[in-house]
N, C-alpha and C positions, 0 to 999 in steps of 0.2 A: 785456877780459872773457874768461873761459874758454869753451871750446866748450859746456860744460854750461849756463853762464849764457846764452849766445846762444840755445841751443835752448829754454830756459825763456822768454826774451823772445819768441821766435817763437811758442811755444805760446800765450801770452797774446794775441798779435795775431790768431791764427787764430780765437779764440773771442770776441773783443770786437766789439760792434756799432759801435764807433768805427773799427775797421779792417777792415770788411767790404769787399766789392767792388761798389760802386755798385749796391746792390740796387734793384729796381724799386719804384715807388710807384703804386698805382692812380690813374688819371687824372692822373698827374704825371710819371712817368719810366718808360720802357719796361723790361720784364723781358727782358734780353738772354739769359738762360739757358734759353730754351724748348727748345733742342736739346742742352743740356749734360748730360753723364752723370757728371761727377765734381766734387767740391768739397773744398777744403782750408780755405777761410775760410767763416765762417758764412753760409749762403745764405737767401734768401727766394724763394718761388715764387708764380706768379700763378694763384690759384684764384678761382672765381666765388662771390661772396657770395650768401646767401639773404636776400631782402628781409624785413625785420622781425626778423632774428636778429642778436644782437650778441655771441654767445659761441661759441667754436670750440674743439674738442678736437684737439690734435695728438698723434698716436701714431706713433712711429718704432720699428720692430722691426729690431734689428741682425742680423748674420748668425749670431750665436750664439743667436738666438731670444729675447733679452731685449727687453722693451718699455720705451720711454722716453716719457713723456707730459708735456704742460703745456697750460694753457688760455690763450687770448688773445682780445681783442675784435676781432681782424682775421684774416680768412681768408688773408691774405698776409703773415703776420708772420715776422720773422727767427727762425731756430731756435736763438737764443742760449741759452734756458734748458736745452737738452739737448745742445748741440753738444760741450761739453767731455767729456761722459760717453760719447758715441758712439765705439765702437772703430773702428779701420780695417776697412773691408770694405763689403759690400753693405748698404744700408739701404732699408727699405720704409716710406714715409711715407703716412699717411692723415690727412686733415683732415675733421672732422665737425661740422656745425652742432648746437648744443645747445639744447634747450628751456629755458624759464625755470627748471624744476625740476632741471636738470642732466642729464636723460635725453637720449639721442641722437635727433636728428631725421632728418638725412640726410647722407650723405657728399658733400662739395663738391669733393673733389679727392684725387688720389693721385699719388705720384711714387716711382720706384725710382732710386736713384743710388748712387755709390760714395763712401764717406767716405775720403779720402786721408789718409795719415799726413803729418805736418808735418816740418819740418827737424829731423833727428835730432841726438843728441849726438855722433855720430861717423859718418863716411863713409870709405870706403877711401881711403888716401893715394895720391898720385901715385907711379908706379913709376920715373919719370925726370924730369929737369928739363923745364920747358915748352919751352925753347929747343931742347933736344936732341930732344924729341918732334917739334917742327915741322921741324927739319932732316931727321930720319929720313923724315918724310912727303914732304917735297919731293924727297929723293933717290929715294924709291920712285917718285914721279911721273916723274922724269926717266929712269927705267929703262924706262918703258912705251913700247910701240911707237908709240902715237898722238902722243906728245910727241917721240920721236926722229924721227918723220916731219917735224915742223916744223923740227927742228934740221938735218936732212939735206936736205930738199927745199924748205922754206919754204912749204909748203902743207898743208892738213888731210889727215889719213889717211883715204882713202876707205873704209876698213873700220871706222872708229869711228863708230857710229850716232849718238851724241849731238852730233856736229858739225851735225846737222840743226837745232839750236837755237843759231845762231851768236852772237847778242848775249847769250845767257846763258852758254854754255859757253866760247866763244872769248874773250869779254871777261874771264871769270873766270880763264882761263889767263894772259892778259896781266897781270892784277893779281897773280896768284900768282907769276909769274916775277919781277916787280919786287920782291916781298917776299923771294923766295928769294935774289935777288942781294944783298939787304941782310943776310940772316941768314948766308949762306955766301959771303963775298966771293971766295973762291978759285974758286967755280963761277959767278961773276957773268957771265963772258963768254958761256957757253952759255945761261944763263938769259935774258940780255937779247937774245940772238939769236933765241930763241923768241918773246919778247915783241914784238919789232919785226916779225918775220915774221907773227905772228898778227894784230897790229893793222893792218898793211898789207893783209892779206887781207880783214879786215872792211871797210876803206876801199874795197878793190877791188870788193866785191860790193854796195856801197851804190848805190842808184839815183840817177841824176843827171838834170838837164835838166827838161823840161816834163812831169813826172809828179807826181801829188798828194803823194806822200810822199818827194819828192826829199831827199837828204842824210841820210836815216834808215836805218841798217843794218837788215837784215831780222830779224824774229823767227824765221821759218822759212825754211830754204833746203836744197834737195836737190841743188844743182848740184855739190857737192863730190864726189859719187859718181855719175857718169853711167851706171854699170852695176851697180846694186845687187845683182843676183843673183850676179854674178861675185864681188863682195866680201862677200857674206853680211851685208849691213847691214839687210835687211828685218826689222823688229822692231816691238814696240809703239810705240817712240819714232818710228820711221820712219813708221808708219801715222798716228800722232798729228800729226806735222808735215805729212804729205801731206794729211790732212783739213783742216788749217788754212791751207794754201797760199792766197795771195790775201788774207790778213789780216795785221794787225800788232797785237801787244799793246803798248800805248803806255808800259808801265813799263820796256821793255827798251832803247830807243834811248839813254836817259840813262845806262844802265850802260856802254855803249860810250863815251859822252861823258866819263864819269868817268875811265876808264882812258886816254883820249886826253890828258886834262889831266895825269895823273900821268906818262905816258910823255913828254909834251912837256917837262915840267920836268927830267926826267932826261937826255934826249937833246939838248935844246936845239933840236929840230926844230920849226919854227913851224907845220908842216902839221897837227900834232896839235891845237894850240890852235885853228887855223882850223876843223878838223872839229868840235870841241866847240862852238864858237860857232855853227856852222851848225845843229847839233842844238838848241841853246838857243833860237835865233831861231824855229825851228818852234814851240816851246812858247810863246813870246811871242805868235806870230801866231794860235795856235789855242786859247788859254785861254778857257774858258767864263766867263760872268758870275759863276758861283758860285766861281770860283777854281781849279777842277780841270779835268780833261780826260776825254773819253770813253775808256773802257778799250780798246776794240777798234775798229779802222778797216779799211776795205777798201783794199788797196794799189792797186786799179784806179781807184776813184773818190775815195778819201780820206775818204769819208763814214763816220760812226760806224755800227757794226753792233750796238750794244747800248746800253741805257740805263744800264748800270753805269759809274760814274766811277772814275778812278784813285784809289787810296789814296796820296796824294802824299808823305806824311811819310817813307816808307822808300824812295822812289825818286826823284822829281823834286826834292824839297826838298834832299837832300844834294848833288845835282848843281848846283843853282842856287847853293847856298852856296859850292861849290868855284869856280864861275865868278866869283862876286862877289869872293871872296878872291884869285883869280888876277888879275882885271882891275881891280877897284875900281869897276866900273860900276854905278851905282845901279839900272839896269833889272833886273839879276838879283836884287838884294835886294828890289826892289818886287814882282816876280813871286813870289819865294819867300814873302814876307809874305802875299800873297793866298792862296797854297796852304796855308800854315799856318792862316790864318783859316778856310779851307774845312774843315779838320780840326776846328777848334774849334766851328764852327757846325753841322756835320752828323755827323761820325763820333763825336765825343766825347759829344754828347747822346744819340745812339742806341746807342752801344757796339756798332755793327755792324762789327766788324773783319774784313771779308771777306777770305778767302784768295784771292789772285790769282796763279795759276801758269799757265805757258804750256801745260802738259799736263793741266790740270784744267778741268772745265766751270765756267762762271760760275754764281753762286748767288743766291738771294733772301735776304732778311734772316735772319741768325742760323743759317742752315743750315750754313755752312762757315766758322766763325771760325778765326783764326790769331793767332799771337803777334807777327808781324813788325811790323805798324803800331803797336800799343800800345807795344812795346818801343822802337821808333824814336822815338815821341813822348816817352816817358819820357827817353830819351837827349837829345833836343833840349832839353827843359825843363831837365834837369840841367846841360847844357853852356852854354846861352845865357840861361837865366833863373834861374840858381842863387841870385841875390841876392834873389829874390822868394819868401818863405816859402810863399805859396799855390801857386806853380808847383811847388815841391818836394813839397808835399803831394799835388798832383795826380800828379806823377811816381811817388810811392810807391804811390798807388792803382792806377795803370796796371800797375806791376810786381806788385802783389798779384793783379790779374786774370791776368796772364801766369803767375804761379806757380800760382794756383788751377786754371787750365784746362790748362796746358801743361808742368807739371813733375811728375815722379814721383820722390819721394825714396826710396821703398821699393817696396812692392808695387803694381803697376798694377791697374786695374779690369778685369774679364773681358770687357767689351763693347768690342771693338776692330775695326779694319778687317779684313775677310776676307783671308786669306793669298793672295798672288799665285798665280794659276793653280790654286788648290786649292779655294777656296770654303769653307774651314773656318777657324774662329777660330784665332788664334795661341795657343799655349800660353804664357801670360804669365809662367809660372814661369821661363822661360828668357830673359826679357828682361834686358838689362843696365841697371841703375839705380844711382845717380840719372841721370836723363836728361830731355831736353826733347822734347816731342811737336810735330809740325809743324802740323797743321791737322785739323779734324774729319773731312775727307774722306780723310785719311791719318793716322789718330790712332795713330801708332807712334813709338818713340824714334828720332830722327835726329841724327846728329852735328852738322850745321849748326845745327839748332834749339837743341841743347844749348849750342853755342858762342855763338850770338847772344844767348841769354838770359843767359849768364854775363857778357857785356859790358854788358848792360842793368843787371844788379846792380852791376857794377864802376863804372859811370858814376855811379850814385847814391852809392856809397861815396866816390868822388872829389869829389862835391858836398857832402860832409859829413853824409850821412844816417845814418852809423853803421856799426860793425864788422860787424853782421849781414849787410849786403849784400856785404862782401868775403868773409865766410865762405861765403855761398851761391855766389858767383862761383868761389871756389877749389874748392869741392866738385864743381861741374860740370866745371871745367877738369881737375881731377885725374882724373875719369872718362875724359876724352879720352885721357889717357896709358894708362889701364888697358885700354881696348878696342883700343888700337893693336896691330897684329900685329908679329911680330918683324922682318918685312921693311920696316916703316915704314907700311904701309897703315892708315889709319883708316877702318873700314867706315862706310858711310852708314847702314845699318839695324842697330839694336842688338838684333836677335832672332837667337838661335842656331839658324837654320834654313838649309837650302841655298838656298832662294829669296832670302832676305834677303842672303846672302853674294854672290849673283850680281848683285843689284840695286844696283850701285855707281855713284855720281855723283862725278866728280872735283871738280866745283865745290863740293860739300859739304865734301869733305876740305880744300879750299883755305880755306873759311870757318873750319874748325877750326884750320888753321895760323895764320890771322890772329889768332884769339883766343889761341892759345898764345903767339904773338909778343908781343901786348899784355900778357898776363898774366905774362910772364916778368919784367917789371919789379917784380912784387909778390911 
């Protein structure tokens, strides 16, 4: 199919009630979009009916001042009759109960939202090959002081503040160096030296013996810098880690476990497999009856500190599958199946895809949705249940949600997260799009989100769901090459502001490199 034909196919899907995003049903299915501000696929909203009234007028005024109307017998109807004619931009919707003679009785609800443009006929092409882009990014990383410190000293740089999140940042470094060694064999020796040093450091700071969270590497750790004032590492990240000391976010130990498994295969050192198994056994011992785990625990007592559960599909499940594939032991597959069942019984019916990040507060239902769990579930279904048509349809629906809420193909909506340290909205005209957004609590274009969503689309293409998914994956991956700087750096935040440029996370760039590496085969 041509790109124009693919865009036309996408346009039909955005406007069809058959391909909407699990809209709510009164007294039947929750409305997940109570806190949502943008939509690409036709939505429905939860408004309160007036008893005795059976007809409602929907009036949507677009940002050009034109009114679009239709009538329905439900105050929570899909906006299908007017969705195709609504232009990109701000929309102000009002729903009014009508008297039997057609006159207006009372407004039952109103909603202001942004109508996003769909997948376009063209997007800017890549400026270099994906593999070349990944190699440039890795070489940029290897030139940085905090990585050179690993190479020269075998320990974390005390002046790099993000080392305060060891199982996130240091584990990501190990994974990245393993990929770098594959992409650039001539530089594999230095890359693997960094990987081994970083993994061994994680093992070295892991608590042992008779403590509640023994054998689990810490989520927060400040010991890498005993004199923070001397090294100038006191920052918002330092303060966030300091505030959370004594706690562990349980989505992170499995990330270390995953890189131990990879490193063990490459080096042949059995200690890495042993470390991964110890982590896995903790999750066997602490699984709740519902199949998940409490999200945050006290390192002192091991007791849960929140009622929030892990979203396991994008954290624990991949690790357990790795353990099963590595060892062949049924206990890992059994535990994995229970975790997947939890997702199907709780998260899928509710569509409460909670954002879970070490530097963000926990949230209640629908306050801070993110794309990571639904993307991971779509990938799981497309990989492991691709022979089941119903599973593939579910995977498509999940990726529609992800695109609807976390992809911007053209112009973003004007209600975004306040700019760091300024308190003023970002000028969205200087955003780089197409792009993926991270979470409602940080609703801005992020390279790692763009990369993750691209792989979600790609996985559905590989499962036979059609060329449109490959086209979307390529469009997002092309943009990774376009935002890349001449020195190889792929910025984390895609807003052309000084604050955005300074707010750089290497683990996000490494996620982009992983996507570039995978997409290079296409």
